[in-house]
C-alpha positions in Angstrom: 0.0 0.0 0.0 1.3 3.4 -0.9 2.1 5.8 2.0 0.2 8.5 0.1 -3.0 6.3 -0.1 -2.7 5.2 3.5 -2.5 8.9 4.6 -5.3 9.9 2.3 -7.6 7.2 3.6 -7.1 8.6 7.0 -8.9 11.8 5.8 -12.1 10.0 4.7 -15.1 11.5 6.5 -13.4 14.9 7.0 -16.1 17.5 6.3 -15.8 19.6 3.2 -14.6 23.1 4.1 -13.4 25.6 1.5 -9.7 26.5 2.1 -9.3 24.1 5.1 -6.7 21.4 5.5 -7.2 19.9 8.9 -7.9 16.1 9.1 -11.2 15.5 10.9 -12.2 19.2 11.0 -12.4 20.2 7.3 -10.7 20.1 3.9 -11.3 21.0 0.3 -9.6 19.2 -2.5 -6.4 21.2 -2.2 -6.5 21.0 1.5 -6.6 17.2 1.2 -3.5 17.2 -0.9 -1.8 19.7 1.5 -2.6 17.5 4.5 -1.3 14.4 2.8 1.8 16.3 1.8 2.4 17.2 5.5 2.0 13.6 6.5 4.3 12.1 3.9 6.7 14.9 3.0 6.8 17.2 6.0 6.3 21.0 6.0 4.5 22.5 3.1 6.9 24.1 0.5 5.0 27.5 0.5 2.2 29.3 2.3 -1.0 29.0 0.3 -2.7 32.3 -0.2 -6.4 32.7 0.1 -8.3 31.5 -3.0 -11.9 31.6 -4.2 -14.0 28.7 -5.0 -13.9 29.6 -8.7 -10.1 28.9 -8.9 -9.2 32.1 -10.8 -11.8 31.5 -13.5 -12.6 35.2 -14.0 -8.9 35.8 -14.8 -8.6 32.7 -16.9 -5.6 31.5 -15.0 -4.7 27.8 -14.6 -3.7 28.4 -11.0 -4.1 24.9 -9.8 -2.3 23.4 -12.8 0.6 25.8 -12.2 0.8 25.2 -8.5 0.6 21.4 -9.0 3.4 21.6 -11.6 5.6 23.7 -9.4 5.4 21.5 -6.3 4.7 18.0 -7.5 6.4 15.9 -10.1 4.4 16.0 -13.3 4.0 13.0 -15.5 4.1 13.9 -19.2 1.9 10.8 -20.0 -1.2 9.6 -18.1 -0.1 7.6 -15.0 -2.6 5.4 -13.3 -0.3 4.2 -10.5 -1.8 4.1 -7.0 -0.9 7.3 -5.1 -0.9 9.5 -8.2 -2.4 13.0 -7.7 -4.9 13.6 -10.4 -6.1 17.0 -11.6 -9.5 17.4 -13.2 -11.1 19.9 -15.5 -14.7 19.9 -14.5 -16.0 21.6 -17.7 -14.6 20.9 -21.1 -13.6 24.5 -21.7 -13.1 25.4 -18.0 -10.1 25.6 -15.9 -8.6 22.6 -14.0 -9.9 23.0 -10.5 -10.3 19.7 -8.7 -7.7 17.3 -7.2 -7.8 13.7 -6.0 -5.5 10.8 -5.2 -5.7 7.6 -7.1 -6.4 4.9 -4.5 -7.1 1.8 -6.6 -6.0 1.0 -10.2 -6.9 -1.7 -12.6 -10.4 -2.6 -13.8 -12.2 -0.7 -11.0 -10.1 2.4 -10.2 -11.0 4.6 -7.3 -9.8 8.0 -6.0 -10.0 9.9 -2.8 -11.1 13.5 -3.0 -12.9 16.2 -1.0 -16.4 16.3 -2.5 -17.9 19.8 -2.3 -20.9 19.9 0.0 -20.1 16.5 1.5 -16.8 15.3 2.8 -13.5 13.5 1.9 -14.7 10.4 0.2 -13.3 7.5 -1.9 -15.2 7.3 -5.2 -15.2 5.1 -8.3 -13.1 6.7 -11.0 -15.8 6.1 -13.5 -15.7 7.1 -17.2 -17.2 10.6 -16.6 -14.4 11.3 -14.0 -11.6 9.7 -16.1 -12.4 11.8 -19.1 -12.0 15.0 -17.0 -8.4 14.2 -15.8 -5.9 16.6 -17.3 -2.9 16.2 -15.1 -1.0 13.4 -13.3 1.4 14.2 -10.5 3.5 12.5 -7.9 4.6 13.6 -4.5 8.4 14.1 -4.3 10.3 10.8 -4.5 12.0 11.1 -1.2 8.6 10.9 0.6 7.5 7.6 -1.0 
Protein backbone atom coordinates (compact mmCIF):
# COMPACT_ATOMS: atom_id res chain seq x y z
CA UNK A 1 0.00 0.00 0.00
CA UNK A 2 1.26 3.44 -0.92
CA UNK A 3 2.08 5.78 2.00
CA UNK A 4 0.16 8.46 0.09
CA UNK A 5 -3.00 6.33 -0.13
CA UNK A 6 -2.74 5.25 3.50
CA UNK A 7 -2.49 8.89 4.56
CA UNK A 8 -5.34 9.95 2.25
CA UNK A 9 -7.64 7.22 3.57
CA UNK A 10 -7.10 8.65 7.04
CA UNK A 11 -8.90 11.80 5.82
CA UNK A 12 -12.07 9.99 4.69
CA UNK A 13 -15.06 11.47 6.49
CA UNK A 14 -13.41 14.87 7.03
CA UNK A 15 -16.12 17.45 6.26
CA UNK A 16 -15.78 19.60 3.16
CA UNK A 17 -14.62 23.10 4.12
CA UNK A 18 -13.37 25.59 1.53
CA UNK A 19 -9.68 26.49 2.12
CA UNK A 20 -9.35 24.14 5.10
CA UNK A 21 -6.69 21.42 5.45
CA UNK A 22 -7.21 19.85 8.88
CA UNK A 23 -7.95 16.13 9.05
CA UNK A 24 -11.20 15.48 10.88
CA UNK A 25 -12.18 19.16 10.97
CA UNK A 26 -12.37 20.22 7.33
CA UNK A 27 -10.72 20.14 3.91
CA UNK A 28 -11.33 21.03 0.32
CA UNK A 29 -9.59 19.17 -2.51
CA UNK A 30 -6.42 21.25 -2.25
CA UNK A 31 -6.55 20.97 1.54
CA UNK A 32 -6.58 17.17 1.25
CA UNK A 33 -3.45 17.24 -0.93
CA UNK A 34 -1.80 19.72 1.46
CA UNK A 35 -2.64 17.54 4.46
CA UNK A 36 -1.33 14.39 2.81
CA UNK A 37 1.82 16.34 1.83
CA UNK A 38 2.39 17.25 5.49
CA UNK A 39 1.96 13.61 6.52
CA UNK A 40 4.26 12.07 3.91
CA UNK A 41 6.70 14.90 3.03
CA UNK A 42 6.78 17.22 6.04
CA UNK A 43 6.31 20.98 6.01
CA UNK A 44 4.52 22.50 3.05
CA UNK A 45 6.88 24.14 0.54
CA UNK A 46 4.95 27.46 0.47
CA UNK A 47 2.24 29.28 2.33
CA UNK A 48 -0.97 28.95 0.34
CA UNK A 49 -2.67 32.31 -0.22
CA UNK A 50 -6.42 32.67 0.13
CA UNK A 51 -8.30 31.51 -2.95
CA UNK A 52 -11.86 31.65 -4.16
CA UNK A 53 -14.01 28.66 -5.02
CA UNK A 54 -13.91 29.61 -8.71
CA UNK A 55 -10.12 28.95 -8.85
CA UNK A 56 -9.22 32.08 -10.81
CA UNK A 57 -11.82 31.48 -13.54
CA UNK A 58 -12.57 35.21 -13.99
CA UNK A 59 -8.88 35.82 -14.78
CA UNK A 60 -8.60 32.69 -16.94
CA UNK A 61 -5.57 31.50 -14.96
CA UNK A 62 -4.70 27.82 -14.62
CA UNK A 63 -3.69 28.44 -11.00
CA UNK A 64 -4.15 24.88 -9.78
CA UNK A 65 -2.28 23.40 -12.76
CA UNK A 66 0.60 25.85 -12.22
CA UNK A 67 0.81 25.16 -8.48
CA UNK A 68 0.64 21.39 -9.01
CA UNK A 69 3.39 21.57 -11.63
CA UNK A 70 5.57 23.72 -9.37
CA UNK A 71 5.40 21.51 -6.26
CA UNK A 72 4.68 17.98 -7.48
CA UNK A 73 6.44 15.85 -10.08
CA UNK A 74 4.40 16.05 -13.27
CA UNK A 75 4.00 13.02 -15.51
CA UNK A 76 4.06 13.85 -19.22
CA UNK A 77 1.87 10.84 -20.01
CA UNK A 78 -1.16 9.58 -18.09
CA UNK A 79 -0.10 7.64 -14.98
CA UNK A 80 -2.62 5.39 -13.29
CA UNK A 81 -0.33 4.23 -10.45
CA UNK A 82 -1.83 4.15 -6.97
CA UNK A 83 -0.86 7.30 -5.09
CA UNK A 84 -0.86 9.51 -8.19
CA UNK A 85 -2.36 12.96 -7.69
CA UNK A 86 -4.88 13.58 -10.44
CA UNK A 87 -6.08 16.99 -11.61
CA UNK A 88 -9.51 17.40 -13.17
CA UNK A 89 -11.08 19.92 -15.52
CA UNK A 90 -14.74 19.89 -14.46
CA UNK A 91 -16.00 21.55 -17.66
CA UNK A 92 -14.58 20.86 -21.10
CA UNK A 93 -13.64 24.50 -21.71
CA UNK A 94 -13.15 25.35 -18.03
CA UNK A 95 -10.07 25.57 -15.87
CA UNK A 96 -8.60 22.61 -14.01
CA UNK A 97 -9.91 22.99 -10.49
CA UNK A 98 -10.33 19.66 -8.71
CA UNK A 99 -7.73 17.29 -7.24
CA UNK A 100 -7.79 13.72 -6.01
CA UNK A 101 -5.48 10.82 -5.21
CA UNK A 102 -5.70 7.55 -7.12
CA UNK A 103 -6.36 4.90 -4.48
CA UNK A 104 -7.11 1.80 -6.60
CA UNK A 105 -6.04 1.02 -10.15
CA UNK A 106 -6.91 -1.67 -12.64
CA UNK A 107 -10.39 -2.61 -13.81
CA UNK A 108 -12.19 -0.70 -11.03
CA UNK A 109 -10.10 2.39 -10.24
CA UNK A 110 -10.97 4.63 -7.29
CA UNK A 111 -9.80 7.98 -6.03
CA UNK A 112 -9.96 9.93 -2.79
CA UNK A 113 -11.09 13.55 -2.96
CA UNK A 114 -12.88 16.24 -1.00
CA UNK A 115 -16.36 16.32 -2.46
CA UNK A 116 -17.91 19.79 -2.33
CA UNK A 117 -20.90 19.93 -0.03
CA UNK A 118 -20.07 16.54 1.50
CA UNK A 119 -16.75 15.26 2.82
CA UNK A 120 -13.53 13.55 1.87
CA UNK A 121 -14.68 10.36 0.16
CA UNK A 122 -13.34 7.48 -1.89
CA UNK A 123 -15.20 7.33 -5.20
CA UNK A 124 -15.17 5.14 -8.28
CA UNK A 125 -13.05 6.71 -10.99
CA UNK A 126 -15.81 6.13 -13.52
CA UNK A 127 -15.65 7.10 -17.19
CA UNK A 128 -17.17 10.56 -16.57
CA UNK A 129 -14.42 11.28 -14.02
CA UNK A 130 -11.62 9.71 -16.10
CA UNK A 131 -12.37 11.84 -19.14
CA UNK A 132 -11.96 14.99 -17.00
CA UNK A 133 -8.41 14.16 -15.84
CA UNK A 134 -5.90 16.62 -17.34
CA UNK A 135 -2.87 16.18 -15.10
CA UNK A 136 -1.02 13.39 -13.33
CA UNK A 137 1.45 14.17 -10.55
CA UNK A 138 3.52 12.47 -7.87
CA UNK A 139 4.63 13.60 -4.45
CA UNK A 140 8.41 14.09 -4.29
CA UNK A 141 10.29 10.77 -4.52
CA UNK A 142 11.98 11.13 -1.15
CA UNK A 143 8.62 10.87 0.60
CA UNK A 144 7.49 7.62 -0.96
